N, CA, C, O and the ligand as a Tripos MOL2 file, in Angstrom:
@<TRIPOS>MOLECULE
protein
  261   259    66     0     0
PROTEIN
NO_CHARGES

@<TRIPOS>ATOM
      1 N        -137.3750    9.3840   32.0790 N.3       1 MET1
      2 CA       -138.5170    8.4020   31.9820 C.3       1 MET1
      3 C        -139.2440    8.4380   33.3030 C.2       1 MET1
      4 O        -138.6670    8.1930   34.3620 O.2       1 MET1
      5 N        -140.4340    8.7260   33.2240 N.am      2 ASP2
      6 CA       -141.2950    8.8100   34.5090 C.3       2 ASP2
      7 C        -141.8570    7.5480   34.8730 C.2       2 ASP2
      8 O        -141.8590    6.6330   34.0510 O.2       2 ASP2
      9 N        -142.3600    7.3940   36.0800 N.am      3 ALA3
     10 CA       -142.9030    6.2450   36.5460 C.3       3 ALA3
     11 C        -144.0050    5.5670   35.7760 C.2       3 ALA3
     12 O        -144.0950    4.3420   35.6920 O.2       3 ALA3
     13 N        -144.8970    6.4790   35.1780 N.am      4 THR4
     14 CA       -146.0260    5.9740   34.3540 C.3       4 THR4
     15 C        -145.4880    5.2010   33.0180 C.2       4 THR4
     16 O        -145.9570    4.1300   32.6320 O.2       4 THR4
     17 N        -144.4530    5.8950   32.3880 N.am      5 THR5
     18 CA       -143.8170    5.3070   31.3130 C.3       5 THR5
     19 C        -143.2140    3.9360   31.5300 C.2       5 THR5
     20 O        -143.3660    3.0220   30.7190 O.2       5 THR5
     21 N        -142.4980    3.8200   32.6950 N.am      6 ILE6
     22 CA       -141.9350    2.6240   33.0820 C.3       6 ILE6
     23 C        -143.0000    1.5500   33.2950 C.2       6 ILE6
     24 O        -142.8270    0.4330   32.8060 O.2       6 ILE6
     25 N        -144.0640    1.8320   33.9850 N.am      7 GLU7
     26 CA       -145.1780    0.9890   34.2930 C.3       7 GLU7
     27 C        -145.8190    0.4970   32.9510 C.2       7 GLU7
     28 O        -146.1920   -0.6710   32.8480 O.2       7 GLU7
     29 N        -145.9350    1.3280   31.9980 N.am      8 ARG8
     30 CA       -146.4620    0.8640   30.6970 C.3       8 ARG8
     31 C        -145.4860    0.0730   30.0290 C.2       8 ARG8
     32 O        -145.9470   -0.8600   29.3710 O.2       8 ARG8
     33 N        -144.2390    0.2180   30.0370 N.am      9 LEU9
     34 CA       -143.3510   -0.6500   29.5130 C.3       9 LEU9
     35 C        -143.2670   -2.0180   30.1200 C.2       9 LEU9
     36 O        -142.9270   -2.9830   29.4360 O.2       9 LEU9
     37 N        -143.5700   -2.1210   31.3910 N.am     10 LEU10
     38 CA       -143.5810   -3.3750   32.1520 C.3      10 LEU10
     39 C        -144.8300   -4.1120   31.8600 C.2      10 LEU10
     40 O        -144.9200   -5.3020   32.1620 O.2      10 LEU10
     41 N        -145.8420   -3.4450   31.2650 N.am     11 GLY11
     42 CA       -147.1060   -4.1460   30.9730 C.3      11 GLY11
     43 C        -148.0900   -4.0640   32.1160 C.2      11 GLY11
     44 O        -147.7130   -3.4970   33.1420 O.2      11 GLY11
     45 N        -149.3510   -4.5840   32.0510 N.am     12 PRO12
     46 CA       -150.2980   -4.5400   32.9300 C.3      12 PRO12
     47 C        -149.9110   -5.2030   34.2960 C.2      12 PRO12
     48 O        -149.2540   -6.2440   34.2650 O.2      12 PRO12
     49 N        -150.2690   -4.6790   35.4400 N.am     13 ARG13
     50 CA       -150.0050   -5.3260   36.6600 C.3      13 ARG13
     51 C        -151.0540   -6.3510   36.8640 C.2      13 ARG13
     52 O        -152.0060   -6.4350   36.0880 O.2      13 ARG13
     53 N        -150.9070   -7.1530   37.9110 N.am     14 ALA14
     54 CA       -151.7980   -8.2730   38.1510 C.3      14 ALA14
     55 C        -153.2930   -7.8440   38.3020 C.2      14 ALA14
     56 O        -154.2370   -8.4850   37.8400 O.2      14 ALA14
     57 N        -153.3950   -6.6210   39.0420 N.am     15 ASP15
     58 CA       -154.7060   -6.1560   39.3390 C.3      15 ASP15
     59 C        -155.3410   -5.3770   38.1280 C.2      15 ASP15
     60 O        -156.4970   -4.9550   38.1730 O.2      15 ASP15
     61 N        -154.5460   -5.2190   37.0900 N.am     16 GLU16
     62 CA       -155.1270   -4.5350   35.9480 C.3      16 GLU16
     63 C        -155.6120   -5.4550   34.9320 C.2      16 GLU16
     64 O        -155.1720   -6.5980   34.8100 O.2      16 GLU16
     65 N        -156.5500   -4.9330   34.1820 N.am     17 MET17
     66 CA       -157.2840   -5.7420   33.2150 C.3      17 MET17
     67 C        -156.3070   -5.7990   32.0090 C.2      17 MET17
     68 O        -155.6300   -4.8250   31.6810 O.2      17 MET17
     69 N        -156.2710   -7.0150   31.3570 N.am     18 GLY18
     70 CA       -155.5000   -7.2390   30.0920 C.3      18 GLY18
     71 C        -156.3210   -6.9310   28.9800 C.2      18 GLY18
     72 O        -157.5290   -6.7700   29.1540 O.2      18 GLY18
     73 N        -155.7650   -6.8210   27.7590 N.am     19 CYS19
     74 CA       -156.4360   -6.5120   26.6050 C.3      19 CYS19
     75 C        -157.5120   -7.5000   26.1580 C.2      19 CYS19
     76 O        -158.5710   -7.1420   25.6440 O.2      19 CYS19
     77 N        -157.1760   -8.7330   26.3830 N.am     20 ASP20
     78 CA       -158.2340   -9.7040   26.0930 C.3      20 ASP20
     79 C        -159.5430   -9.6000   26.8320 C.2      20 ASP20
     80 O        -160.6300   -9.7500   26.2750 O.2      20 ASP20
     81 N        -159.3850   -9.3330   28.1310 N.am     21 GLU21
     82 CA       -160.5440   -9.1130   28.9980 C.3      21 GLU21
     83 C        -161.2120   -7.8440   28.5850 C.2      21 GLU21
     84 O        -162.4390   -7.7760   28.5180 O.2      21 GLU21
     85 N        -160.4500   -6.8630   28.3130 N.am     22 CYS22
     86 CA       -160.9630   -5.5180   27.8350 C.3      22 CYS22
     87 C        -161.7430   -5.6460   26.6290 C.2      22 CYS22
     88 O        -162.8500   -5.1140   26.5480 O.2      22 CYS22
     89 N        -161.2040   -6.3650   25.6160 N.am     23 PHE23
     90 CA       -161.9480   -6.4070   24.3300 C.3      23 PHE23
     91 C        -163.1960   -7.1870   24.5780 C.2      23 PHE23
     92 O        -164.2150   -6.8500   23.9750 O.2      23 PHE23
     93 N        -163.2180   -8.2040   25.4100 N.am     24 ASP24
     94 CA       -164.3640   -9.0520   25.6600 C.3      24 ASP24
     95 C        -165.5210   -8.1880   26.2500 C.2      24 ASP24
     96 O        -166.7080   -8.4410   26.0440 O.2      24 ASP24
     97 N        -165.0750   -7.1620   26.9920 N.am     25 ARG25
     98 CA       -166.0980   -6.3140   27.7100 C.3      25 ARG25
     99 C        -166.4020   -4.9700   27.0530 C.2      25 ARG25
    100 O        -167.2160   -4.2020   27.5670 O.2      25 ARG25
    101 N        -165.7730   -4.6850   25.9490 N.am     26 LEU26
    102 CA       -166.1010   -3.3910   25.3360 C.3      26 LEU26
    103 C        -167.5110   -3.1040   25.0610 C.2      26 LEU26
    104 O        -168.0230   -2.0070   25.2860 O.2      26 LEU26
    105 N        -168.1860   -4.2080   24.5240 N.am     27 ASP27
    106 CA       -169.6080   -3.9750   24.1560 C.3      27 ASP27
    107 C        -170.4310   -3.5470   25.3370 C.2      27 ASP27
    108 O        -171.2490   -2.6290   25.2750 O.2      27 ASP27
    109 N        -170.1740   -4.2750   26.4500 N.am     28 GLU28
    110 CA       -170.8430   -4.0780   27.7510 C.3      28 GLU28
    111 C        -170.5330   -2.6060   28.2800 C.2      28 GLU28
    112 O        -171.4270   -1.9350   28.7950 O.2      28 GLU28
    113 N        -169.3470   -2.1720   28.1470 N.am     29 GLN29
    114 CA       -169.0640   -0.8010   28.6280 C.3      29 GLN29
    115 C        -169.7350    0.2480   27.6760 C.2      29 GLN29
    116 O        -170.2850    1.2440   28.1450 O.2      29 GLN29
    117 N        -169.6820    0.0190   26.4150 N.am     30 VAL30
    118 CA       -170.3290    0.9210   25.5100 C.3      30 VAL30
    119 C        -171.8850    1.0220   25.9530 C.2      30 VAL30
    120 O        -172.4230    2.1190   26.1040 O.2      30 VAL30
    121 N        -172.4620   -0.0130   26.1190 N.am     31 GLU31
    122 CA       -173.8690   -0.0890   26.5960 C.3      31 GLU31
    123 C        -174.1540    0.6980   27.8520 C.2      31 GLU31
    124 O        -175.1790    1.3630   28.0020 O.2      31 GLU31
    125 N        -173.2230    0.5890   28.7160 N.am     32 ARG32
    126 CA       -173.2550    1.2530   30.0010 C.3      32 ARG32
    127 C        -173.2110    2.7880   29.8270 C.2      32 ARG32
    128 O        -174.0200    3.5520   30.3530 O.2      32 ARG32
    129 N        -172.1970    3.1550   29.0460 N.am     33 GLU33
    130 CA       -172.0650    4.5810   28.7850 C.3      33 GLU33
    131 C        -173.1400    5.0960   28.1060 C.2      33 GLU33
    132 O        -173.5300    6.2240   28.4070 O.2      33 GLU33
    133 N        -173.7530    4.3930   27.1380 N.am     34 LEU34
    134 CA       -175.0540    4.9200   26.4220 C.3      34 LEU34
    135 C        -176.1460    5.1060   27.3580 C.2      34 LEU34
    136 O        -176.9350    6.0400   27.2120 O.2      34 LEU34
    137 N        -176.2490    4.1990   28.3980 N.am     35 ARG35
    138 CA       -177.3560    4.2700   29.3920 C.3      35 ARG35
    139 C        -177.0170    5.3280   30.4580 C.2      35 ARG35
    140 O        -177.8550    5.5830   31.3230 O.2      35 ARG35
    141 N        -175.8190    5.9620   30.4350 N.am     36 GLY36
    142 CA       -175.4850    6.9680   31.3810 C.3      36 GLY36
    143 C        -175.0760    6.2790   32.6650 C.2      36 GLY36
    144 O        -175.1960    6.8790   33.7330 O.2      36 GLY36
    145 N        -174.5910    5.0320   32.6120 N.am     37 GLN37
    146 CA       -174.0460    4.3310   33.8550 C.3      37 GLN37
    147 C        -172.5470    4.5510   33.9370 C.2      37 GLN37
    148 O        -171.8430    4.7700   32.9510 O.2      37 GLN37
    149 N        -172.1070    4.4770   35.1980 N.am     38 PRO38
    150 CA       -170.6230    4.5920   35.3560 C.3      38 PRO38
    151 C        -169.8940    3.3410   34.7400 C.2      38 PRO38
    152 O        -170.3250    2.1970   34.8830 O.2      38 PRO38
    153 N        -168.7410    3.6600   34.0370 N.am     39 VAL39
    154 CA       -167.9830    2.6570   33.4550 C.3      39 VAL39
    155 C        -167.1580    1.8970   34.5920 C.2      39 VAL39
    156 O        -166.7980    2.5370   35.5790 O.2      39 VAL39
    157 N        -166.8800    0.6600   34.4790 N.am     40 ASP40
    158 CA       -166.1940   -0.1040   35.4980 C.3      40 ASP40
    159 C        -164.6850    0.6570   35.5270 C.2      40 ASP40
    160 O        -164.0290    0.9610   34.5310 O.2      40 ASP40
    161 N        -164.3440    0.8640   36.8130 N.am     41 PRO41
    162 CA       -163.1760    1.5960   36.9690 C.3      41 PRO41
    163 C        -161.7960    0.7860   36.4560 C.2      41 PRO41
    164 O        -160.8240    1.3700   35.9770 O.2      41 PRO41
    165 N        -161.8740   -0.4370   36.6160 N.am     42 ARG42
    166 CA       -160.7470   -1.1700   36.0690 C.3      42 ARG42
    167 C        -160.6530   -1.1430   34.5600 C.2      42 ARG42
    168 O        -159.5660   -1.1330   33.9820 O.2      42 ARG42
    169 N        -161.8530   -1.1310   33.9200 N.am     43 MET43
    170 CA       -162.0240   -1.0080   32.5070 C.3      43 MET43
    171 C        -161.5070    0.3530   32.1100 C.2      43 MET43
    172 O        -160.7150    0.4620   31.1740 O.2      43 MET43
    173 N        -161.9250    1.3680   32.7800 N.am     44 LYS44
    174 CA       -161.4970    2.8040   32.4540 C.3      44 LYS44
    175 C        -160.0390    2.9520   32.6930 C.2      44 LYS44
    176 O        -159.3990    3.6780   31.9320 O.2      44 LYS44
    177 N        -159.4300    2.3180   33.7050 N.am     45 ALA45
    178 CA       -158.0520    2.3780   33.9070 C.3      45 ALA45
    179 C        -157.2470    1.7960   32.6960 C.2      45 ALA45
    180 O        -156.2200    2.3080   32.2510 O.2      45 ALA45
    181 N        -157.7950    0.7550   32.2610 N.am     46 HIS46
    182 CA       -157.1460    0.0550   31.0670 C.3      46 HIS46
    183 C        -157.2680    1.0010   29.8210 C.2      46 HIS46
    184 O        -156.2890    1.2730   29.1270 O.2      46 HIS46
    185 N        -158.4440    1.4520   29.5950 N.am     47 LEU47
    186 CA       -158.6090    2.3580   28.4230 C.3      47 LEU47
    187 C        -157.7050    3.5810   28.4210 C.2      47 LEU47
    188 O        -157.1550    4.0060   27.4050 O.2      47 LEU47
    189 N        -157.5880    4.1260   29.6550 N.am     48 ASP48
    190 CA       -156.6600    5.3430   29.9210 C.3      48 ASP48
    191 C        -155.2510    5.0000   29.5220 C.2      48 ASP48
    192 O        -154.4890    5.8350   29.0350 O.2      48 ASP48
    193 N        -154.8960    3.6090   29.7670 N.am     49 GLY49
    194 CA       -153.5060    3.3250   29.5400 C.3      49 GLY49
    195 C        -153.1450    2.5730   28.2750 C.2      49 GLY49
    196 O        -151.9830    2.2860   27.9870 O.2      49 GLY49
    197 N        -154.1490    2.2840   27.5710 N.am     50 CYS50
    198 CA       -154.0110    1.3360   26.3250 C.3      50 CYS50
    199 C        -154.6790    2.0650   25.1260 C.2      50 CYS50
    200 O        -155.8980    2.0350   24.9540 O.2      50 CYS50
    201 N        -153.8390    2.7050   24.3270 N.am     51 PRO51
    202 CA       -154.3290    3.3740   23.1100 C.3      51 PRO51
    203 C        -155.1660    2.3860   22.1150 C.2      51 PRO51
    204 O        -156.1660    2.7490   21.4950 O.2      51 PRO51
    205 N        -154.6220    1.1400   22.0660 N.am     52 THR52
    206 CA       -155.3500    0.2110   21.1900 C.3      52 THR52
    207 C        -156.7240   -0.0190   21.5560 C.2      52 THR52
    208 O        -157.5790    0.0650   20.6750 O.2      52 THR52
    209 N        -157.0700   -0.3160   22.8130 N.am     53 CYS53
    210 CA       -158.3500   -0.5040   23.2840 C.3      53 CYS53
    211 C        -159.2240    0.7060   23.2580 C.2      53 CYS53
    212 O        -160.4190    0.6790   22.9660 O.2      53 CYS53
    213 N        -158.4900    1.8500   23.6110 N.am     54 ALA54
    214 CA       -159.3140    3.1510   23.7370 C.3      54 ALA54
    215 C        -159.8710    3.4630   22.2870 C.2      54 ALA54
    216 O        -160.9740    3.9790   22.1010 O.2      54 ALA54
    217 N        -159.0450    3.1190   21.3370 N.am     55 GLU55
    218 CA       -159.4060    3.4450   19.9320 C.3      55 GLU55
    219 C        -160.5850    2.5320   19.5990 C.2      55 GLU55
    220 O        -161.5650    2.9780   19.0020 O.2      55 GLU55
    221 N        -160.4920    1.2180   19.9930 N.am     56 GLU56
    222 CA       -161.5170    0.3260   19.6450 C.3      56 GLU56
    223 C        -162.8400    0.6890   20.3700 C.2      56 GLU56
    224 O        -163.9300    0.5720   19.8100 O.2      56 GLU56
    225 N        -162.7000    1.1160   21.5840 N.am     57 TYR57
    226 CA       -163.7780    1.6500   22.3820 C.3      57 TYR57
    227 C        -164.4390    2.8280   21.7250 C.2      57 TYR57
    228 O        -165.6650    2.8610   21.6110 O.2      57 TYR57
    229 N        -163.7200    3.7260   21.3210 N.am     58 ALA58
    230 CA       -164.1430    5.0430   20.7030 C.3      58 ALA58
    231 C        -165.0380    4.6070   19.3890 C.2      58 ALA58
    232 O        -166.1210    5.1170   19.1010 O.2      58 ALA58
    233 N        -164.3980    3.6000   18.6710 N.am     59 ALA59
    234 CA       -164.9870    3.2110   17.4190 C.3      59 ALA59
    235 C        -166.3780    2.6300   17.6310 C.2      59 ALA59
    236 O        -167.3550    2.9700   16.9650 O.2      59 ALA59
    237 N        -166.3950    1.6690   18.6740 N.am     60 LEU60
    238 CA       -167.7520    0.9940   19.0160 C.3      60 LEU60
    239 C        -168.7870    2.0670   19.5100 C.2      60 LEU60
    240 O        -169.9760    1.9980   19.2010 O.2      60 LEU60
    241 N        -168.2910    3.0100   20.2550 N.am     61 LEU61
    242 CA       -169.2000    3.9210   20.8710 C.3      61 LEU61
    243 C        -169.7850    4.8550   19.7180 C.2      61 LEU61
    244 O        -170.9560    5.2340   19.7510 O.2      61 LEU61
    245 N        -168.9470    5.1850   18.7490 N.am     62 GLU62
    246 CA       -169.3390    5.9530   17.5940 C.3      62 GLU62
    247 C        -170.3090    5.0490   16.8090 C.2      62 GLU62
    248 O        -171.2950    5.5740   16.2920 O.2      62 GLU62
    249 N        -170.0990    3.7460   16.6860 N.am     63 PHE63
    250 CA       -170.9720    2.9510   15.8540 C.3      63 PHE63
    251 C        -172.3700    2.7730   16.5630 C.2      63 PHE63
    252 O        -173.4260    2.7310   15.9320 O.2      63 PHE63
    253 N        -172.2790    2.6750   17.8850 N.am     64 ALA64
    254 CA       -173.4950    2.4100   18.6420 C.3      64 ALA64
    255 C        -174.3930    3.6610   18.6210 C.2      64 ALA64
    256 O        -175.6190    3.5510   18.6490 O.2      64 ALA64
    257 N        -173.7770    4.8360   18.5710 N.am     65 ARG65
    258 CA       -174.5740    6.1220   18.4530 C.3      65 ARG65
    259 C        -175.0670    6.2350   17.0120 C.2      65 ARG65
    260 O        -175.7440    7.2030   16.6640 O.2      65 ARG65
    261 ZN       -155.6950   -2.8930   25.8430 Zn       66 ZN66
@<TRIPOS>BOND
     1     1     2 1
     2     2     3 1
     3     3     4 2
     4     3     5 am
     5     5     6 1
     6     6     7 1
     7     7     8 2
     8     7     9 am
     9     9    10 1
    10    10    11 1
    11    11    12 2
    12    11    13 am
    13    13    14 1
    14    14    15 1
    15    15    16 2
    16    15    17 am
    17    17    18 1
    18    18    19 1
    19    19    20 2
    20    19    21 am
    21    21    22 1
    22    22    23 1
    23    23    24 2
    24    23    25 am
    25    25    26 1
    26    26    27 1
    27    27    28 2
    28    27    29 am
    29    29    30 1
    30    30    31 1
    31    31    32 2
    32    31    33 am
    33    33    34 1
    34    34    35 1
    35    35    36 2
    36    35    37 am
    37    37    38 1
    38    38    39 1
    39    39    40 2
    40    39    41 am
    41    41    42 1
    42    42    43 1
    43    43    44 2
    44    43    45 am
    45    45    46 1
    46    46    47 1
    47    47    48 2
    48    47    49 am
    49    49    50 1
    50    50    51 1
    51    51    52 2
    52    51    53 am
    53    53    54 1
    54    54    55 1
    55    55    56 2
    56    55    57 am
    57    57    58 1
    58    58    59 1
    59    59    60 2
    60    59    61 am
    61    61    62 1
    62    62    63 1
    63    63    64 2
    64    63    65 am
    65    65    66 1
    66    66    67 1
    67    67    68 2
    68    67    69 am
    69    69    70 1
    70    70    71 1
    71    71    72 2
    72    71    73 am
    73    73    74 1
    74    74    75 1
    75    75    76 2
    76    75    77 am
    77    77    78 1
    78    78    79 1
    79    79    80 2
    80    79    81 am
    81    81    82 1
    82    82    83 1
    83    83    84 2
    84    83    85 am
    85    85    86 1
    86    86    87 1
    87    87    88 2
    88    87    89 am
    89    89    90 1
    90    90    91 1
    91    91    92 2
    92    91    93 am
    93    93    94 1
    94    94    95 1
    95    95    96 2
    96    95    97 am
    97    97    98 1
    98    98    99 1
    99    99   100 2
   100    99   101 am
   101   101   102 1
   102   102   103 1
   103   103   104 2
   104   103   105 am
   105   105   106 1
   106   106   107 1
   107   107   108 2
   108   107   109 am
   109   109   110 1
   110   110   111 1
   111   111   112 2
   112   111   113 am
   113   113   114 1
   114   114   115 1
   115   115   116 2
   116   115   117 am
   117   117   118 1
   118   118   119 1
   119   119   120 2
   120   119   121 am
   121   121   122 1
   122   122   123 1
   123   123   124 2
   124   123   125 am
   125   125   126 1
   126   126   127 1
   127   127   128 2
   128   127   129 am
   129   129   130 1
   130   130   131 1
   131   131   132 2
   132   131   133 am
   133   133   134 1
   134   134   135 1
   135   135   136 2
   136   135   137 am
   137   137   138 1
   138   138   139 1
   139   139   140 2
   140   139   141 am
   141   141   142 1
   142   142   143 1
   143   143   144 2
   144   143   145 am
   145   145   146 1
   146   146   147 1
   147   147   148 2
   148   147   149 am
   149   149   150 1
   150   150   151 1
   151   151   152 2
   152   151   153 am
   153   153   154 1
   154   154   155 1
   155   155   156 2
   156   155   157 am
   157   157   158 1
   158   158   159 1
   159   159   160 2
   160   159   161 am
   161   161   162 1
   162   162   163 1
   163   163   164 2
   164   163   165 am
   165   165   166 1
   166   166   167 1
   167   167   168 2
   168   167   169 am
   169   169   170 1
   170   170   171 1
   171   171   172 2
   172   171   173 am
   173   173   174 1
   174   174   175 1
   175   175   176 2
   176   175   177 am
   177   177   178 1
   178   178   179 1
   179   179   180 2
   180   179   181 am
   181   181   182 1
   182   182   183 1
   183   183   184 2
   184   183   185 am
   185   185   186 1
   186   186   187 1
   187   187   188 2
   188   187   189 am
   189   189   190 1
   190   190   191 1
   191   191   192 2
   192   191   193 am
   193   193   194 1
   194   194   195 1
   195   195   196 2
   196   195   197 am
   197   197   198 1
   198   198   199 1
   199   199   200 2
   200   199   201 am
   201   201   202 1
   202   202   203 1
   203   203   204 2
   204   203   205 am
   205   205   206 1
   206   206   207 1
   207   207   208 2
   208   207   209 am
   209   209   210 1
   210   210   211 1
   211   211   212 2
   212   211   213 am
   213   213   214 1
   214   214   215 1
   215   215   216 2
   216   215   217 am
   217   217   218 1
   218   218   219 1
   219   219   220 2
   220   219   221 am
   221   221   222 1
   222   222   223 1
   223   223   224 2
   224   223   225 am
   225   225   226 1
   226   226   227 1
   227   227   228 2
   228   227   229 am
   229   229   230 1
   230   230   231 1
   231   231   232 2
   232   231   233 am
   233   233   234 1
   234   234   235 1
   235   235   236 2
   236   235   237 am
   237   237   238 1
   238   238   239 1
   239   239   240 2
   240   239   241 am
   241   241   242 1
   242   242   243 1
   243   243   244 2
   244   243   245 am
   245   245   246 1
   246   246   247 1
   247   247   248 2
   248   247   249 am
   249   249   250 1
   250   250   251 1
   251   251   252 2
   252   251   253 am
   253   253   254 1
   254   254   255 1
   255   255   256 2
   256   255   257 am
   257   257   258 1
   258   258   259 1
   259   259   260 2
@<TRIPOS>SUBSTRUCTURE
     1 MET1         2 RESIDUE 1 A MET
     2 ASP2         6 RESIDUE 1 A ASP
     3 ALA3        10 RESIDUE 1 A ALA
     4 THR4        14 RESIDUE 1 A THR
     5 THR5        18 RESIDUE 1 A THR
     6 ILE6        22 RESIDUE 1 A ILE
     7 GLU7        26 RESIDUE 1 A GLU
     8 ARG8        30 RESIDUE 1 A ARG
     9 LEU9        34 RESIDUE 1 A LEU
    10 LEU10       38 RESIDUE 1 A LEU
    11 GLY11       42 RESIDUE 1 A GLY
    12 PRO12       46 RESIDUE 1 A PRO
    13 ARG13       50 RESIDUE 1 A ARG
    14 ALA14       54 RESIDUE 1 A ALA
    15 ASP15       58 RESIDUE 1 A ASP
    16 GLU16       62 RESIDUE 1 A GLU
    17 MET17       66 RESIDUE 1 A MET
    18 GLY18       70 RESIDUE 1 A GLY
    19 CYS19       74 RESIDUE 1 A CYS
    20 ASP20       78 RESIDUE 1 A ASP
    21 GLU21       82 RESIDUE 1 A GLU
    22 CYS22       86 RESIDUE 1 A CYS
    23 PHE23       90 RESIDUE 1 A PHE
    24 ASP24       94 RESIDUE 1 A ASP
    25 ARG25       98 RESIDUE 1 A ARG
    26 LEU26      102 RESIDUE 1 A LEU
    27 ASP27      106 RESIDUE 1 A ASP
    28 GLU28      110 RESIDUE 1 A GLU
    29 GLN29      114 RESIDUE 1 A GLN
    30 VAL30      118 RESIDUE 1 A VAL
    31 GLU31      122 RESIDUE 1 A GLU
    32 ARG32      126 RESIDUE 1 A ARG
    33 GLU33      130 RESIDUE 1 A GLU
    34 LEU34      134 RESIDUE 1 A LEU
    35 ARG35      138 RESIDUE 1 A ARG
    36 GLY36      142 RESIDUE 1 A GLY
    37 GLN37      146 RESIDUE 1 A GLN
    38 PRO38      150 RESIDUE 1 A PRO
    39 VAL39      154 RESIDUE 1 A VAL
    40 ASP40      158 RESIDUE 1 A ASP
    41 PRO41      162 RESIDUE 1 A PRO
    42 ARG42      166 RESIDUE 1 A ARG
    43 MET43      170 RESIDUE 1 A MET
    44 LYS44      174 RESIDUE 1 A LYS
    45 ALA45      178 RESIDUE 1 A ALA
    46 HIS46      182 RESIDUE 1 A HIS
    47 LEU47      186 RESIDUE 1 A LEU
    48 ASP48      190 RESIDUE 1 A ASP
    49 GLY49      194 RESIDUE 1 A GLY
    50 CYS50      198 RESIDUE 1 A CYS
    51 PRO51      202 RESIDUE 1 A PRO
    52 THR52      206 RESIDUE 1 A THR
    53 CYS53      210 RESIDUE 1 A CYS
    54 ALA54      214 RESIDUE 1 A ALA
    55 GLU55      218 RESIDUE 1 A GLU
    56 GLU56      222 RESIDUE 1 A GLU
    57 TYR57      226 RESIDUE 1 A TYR
    58 ALA58      230 RESIDUE 1 A ALA
    59 ALA59      234 RESIDUE 1 A ALA
    60 LEU60      238 RESIDUE 1 A LEU
    61 LEU61      242 RESIDUE 1 A LEU
    62 GLU62      246 RESIDUE 1 A GLU
    63 PHE63      250 RESIDUE 1 A PHE
    64 ALA64      254 RESIDUE 1 A ALA
    65 ARG65      258 RESIDUE 1 A ARG
    66 ZN66       261 GROUP 0 **** ****
């Protein structure tokens, strides 16, 4: 088991965004992406590590386009 897997099992660290906050801001990030603006790095880190939110984000992005 590598360090990344262990970190995921332990859940988000204090400086990482939780799913609730991520979900609240999905719309905002989709809008940013559509405008060609950089996505919030904390948001991106969460999406990279959380398949649930990443899926939701992809669906919203698809819908917005
Ligand atoms: Zn999440």
